[in-house]
N, C-alpha and C positions, 0 to 999 in steps of 0.2 A: 740927369743924375742916375737914372736906372741904367742907361747904356754903359756909363763908366763902371758901374758895379759889375756888369756882365764881362766887361773887358778885364777887370782885375781877376775875376773867377777864372776866366780862360787862361790868363797868363799863369796863374798858380798851377792850373792842370798841366800846362805845358812845361812848366819848370819842375815837374815831378813832385808836385805837392801831393800829400797823402789825402785820399778820399776819406771822409768820415765812415767809420765802420758801422755796419748794419747787423744786428743780431738776427740770425735765421733760426726759427723754431723747427726742430725735426718732426717730420710727419708721423702720425701714428700708424703702426704697422697692423694691418687687420689679419685675423687668422685665415689660413687657407680655406677656400670653400670646399665642402665635401659634396661631390656630385651625387644627385638622387639616383636611386636604383632604376635601372631601365625596366619598363613594363613589357608585356608581351607584344603590344603594338609598336614598340620602339621609342615611345615617349617616357618621360621620367615621372616618378611619383614619390611622394615623401613616404617615409616608413610609418606604418600605423602606430599609434600610441596604445600601450597596454592598458586595458580597462580593468579596474578592480572588480573583484567578484564579490557580490553582496548576498546572493541567494542561489542555492543549488537545489534543483529537483532531481531525484533519483527514482527510477521506476524499475523494480526487480520482478522477474517472472518466477513462478513456482518452478523449483528445480535449479535455479541459479541463472545468472546472466541478465542482461538488460533487454528491454523491449521498447519500441517506439510507442509513444502515447501522446494524447492531448491533455494538457493541464488545464482544468477549468476552475474558476472561482465560484464558490457556492454561497449565496446569501443566506440570511436567516430563514427566508421563505422557501429554501431549497431550489431556487432557480440557479441555473449554471451559465456562465459566460466565459468565453475564451480568455486564457491568460498567458499560456506559453506552449511551446511544442518541444517534446523530448524526442531525439533521434533513436535509432536502433541501438546505439551504445548504451542507452538507458539513463543518460545523465545530461543535464543542460544547465549552464551557469549563466546568471543574469547580473548585470551591474546595478540593478536597482533592488533595494530590499522590499520585502512585503511589509505590511502594516499590522499591528496588533489587532486581533479580532478577525483577520481574513482566514478563510478556510478553503482548502483546495481538494480537489478530487481528480484522480487520473483515469482517463477514459481510454482503454486500449483501442488501437487502430485496427484490430482484427477480432473476429468473433472467437478465436481460440482462448481467449482469457476474459475474465469477469472484472467488471468495475468493482472497486473496493471502497472502504469507508473514507470519509474526509479526514484531512489532517490540518492541524492548526499551522499558523505562520511561525516559521523559525529560519534560522540561517541555512539550515539543510532540512529539506522536507523529503521523506522517503515513503515509498508506496510498495506494497507487495500485491501483485495480481495472481489470483488462482487460476489454474487451468480449468476450462470448462469441461474437457473430457474427464479430468480426474474427479471432478464434482459429480458428473454423471455416474461414475463408478460407485461413489458413496451412495447414490440413490439406488443403484441396481443391487448393491449388497444389502441395503435396507429392505428392499422388495423381497429378495430371495430369503432373507432371515425372517421377514414377516410370514411369508408362505410356509416356511419350516417351523414356525412356532418359536423361534429363537428371539425372544422379545429384548434381551439384553444387547444383542448385536443390532437389532433393528432400531432401537431408540438412539443408539450412539451414532449410527451412520446417518439416519434421518436428521438428527440434530446438527451434525457436522455439515451436512449439505445445505441445511437452512442458514447456518451462519455464513457460508460462502456466498449464498445467493441473495441475501437480504438487501443488498445494495444494487444488484443487477435486475433481479426478477422478484420483487418483494411479495407478490401474490403466491408465487411457487414456494418461496420461503415460508409463508404463513402455513401453507398446506402441509409442508414437511414438518413444521413445528407441532402441528396438531398430531400427526402420525407419531412423532417422537414422544409426545405427551401421552397418548394412548398407551403405547408400548411400555414406556417407563411406569405409568400408573398401574397397569396390569402386573408388571413384574413386582411392584411394591404392595400388591394386594388391594389396590383401590378398585372397587366395583364400577364406578362411574368417573373416569378421569376427566371427561369433557362434557359439557352441555351445550346444546344448540346444534344446528345442522345447516347445510346449504351454504357453507362458507362463513358461518358465524360462530363456529365452535370456540369455546373458551374453557380454560382449566377450571374445574369445579373447586370449591372451598375444601372438600375432602381431599382432593389431590394436593393442593397447596399445603394443607396441614401435614399430610403424610410425607411430602418431600421436605418440609421444614423439620420434622422429626428425624428423618433420615440425615439431613445435613448436620444437625446437632450431634447425632451419634457417630459421625464420621469426621468431625473437626472442620466442617465447612460452614461458612456464614449462613445462618438460617434465615434465608430470604423467602423461601417457599417457591423460588423460581428455578426451573430446569435449565440451569446454565451449563456451560461446557464442563466445568469441574465436577458438577454433581452427575452429569451424564457419564463422565469417565468413571466415577466412583461406583455408579449403578452397574456400568458394564463389567466391573471387576468382581461383582458379587458371585460368590460360589456357595454351594449347599453342602453342609456337613451335618448329616442326620436332619434334625429339625431346626438347626440354627443357621442363619445366613450370616456369613462374615465377609468382610472386605479386606483382601490382602494389601500389603503396602504397595504404593504406586511405583511402577517401574520409573527408572531415571530417564528424564527427557532432556538432559543437558546437551548442549551443542558442543561436542568434543572438537579438538583440533583437527583430527583425521576427517570427521564429517565436514567441517568447514572447508578442508582442502579439496574434498570430493566435489563439493558444490562449486568451488572456484574453478575446478577442472573440467566441469560439465561443458559439453559443446555448445556453441551458441545455437539458438533456435532460429531458423529462417522462416518467417511467416509472411504471408501475402494475404491480400483481401479475399483470396479464393480458399484460405485455410479455414473452412467452416466446420462446425460440429453439430450433431443432432440436437433437435429442440429438446428442452428439459420437459420431461413428462413425469407426472406423479400417477402411478397405476394401482395404487392401494387406496381404499377409502377408510376412514375411521370405523364405519360400521362393519366393514369386512374384517378389520383387524380385531374388533371386539368380538366378533362371532367365530373367529378362526380358533381351532384348538391349539393350545400351547404344547411345546415339545414336552416330553416326560419330565426333563430336568426343570424346565421353566415352570410346569405345572406344579411340581413339588415346591418350588420356590414361592410361587403365588400363595400356595396353602400356608407356608411358613410365615409369610408376611401379611397374611390377611388382617386387615384392620378389624380389631374387636369392637363390636358395638356395645 
């Protein structure tokens, strides 16, 4: 039976019988392959994927421009640990954000600049690093003014230098604050601005009360602390007869022209060999207390003498 079926099928094929049609599915057409870019070694490598930027550190040097630095994370106990590196362009972008509560500090990689204050976590964290050489000039001007009896200039320059050094050399900053306190206290007519000696000097209650009174008279928050705004106001004191007055503060706004000048400042090239002299405080509180004041400052002291 099976062989006869095969004979019938063969006869049909030989007689021109049509074969049953078979549906053919078209093949899927794949997109053309894009060759990978050749590398320097002749092999191919896939194009890198763009990473999203979640955190930017920016470190600016005094005078304008960026500077290379190490970014450290500082814990509540003040201990620092490495977090990132900023190149000489002054900016580094990370793909991972920082966490709330984290604090960072920029450590300059050369001695020409000073470590600054810590900054809180944010999408963009910026640091300003002051020049060591410029800070030494503030100290020198304070020393020169102290020797010349110009207490107004001395207290302002010593205080500014202390603000700059408080995160890099806290002990030197403390000494400078004492000198600033003594100079400001004498100018305000305080007979004993500090008490203690040998590194333990502290502002007296008489000094704090006099500063608080001065702050109230000049529209400053009456904290009794010799802060930057109070030092600036004391430094502007002028003598008119027996009355001490404070003229209006000069404008310190940052104009577009000054911003352009900073932006156009040439980049500073620094190396590990770019070192500056060590910070030294050459005047003691006792020397300043015993030194004669300039005639104008002496008259100012008399006009401000605290009445008993």
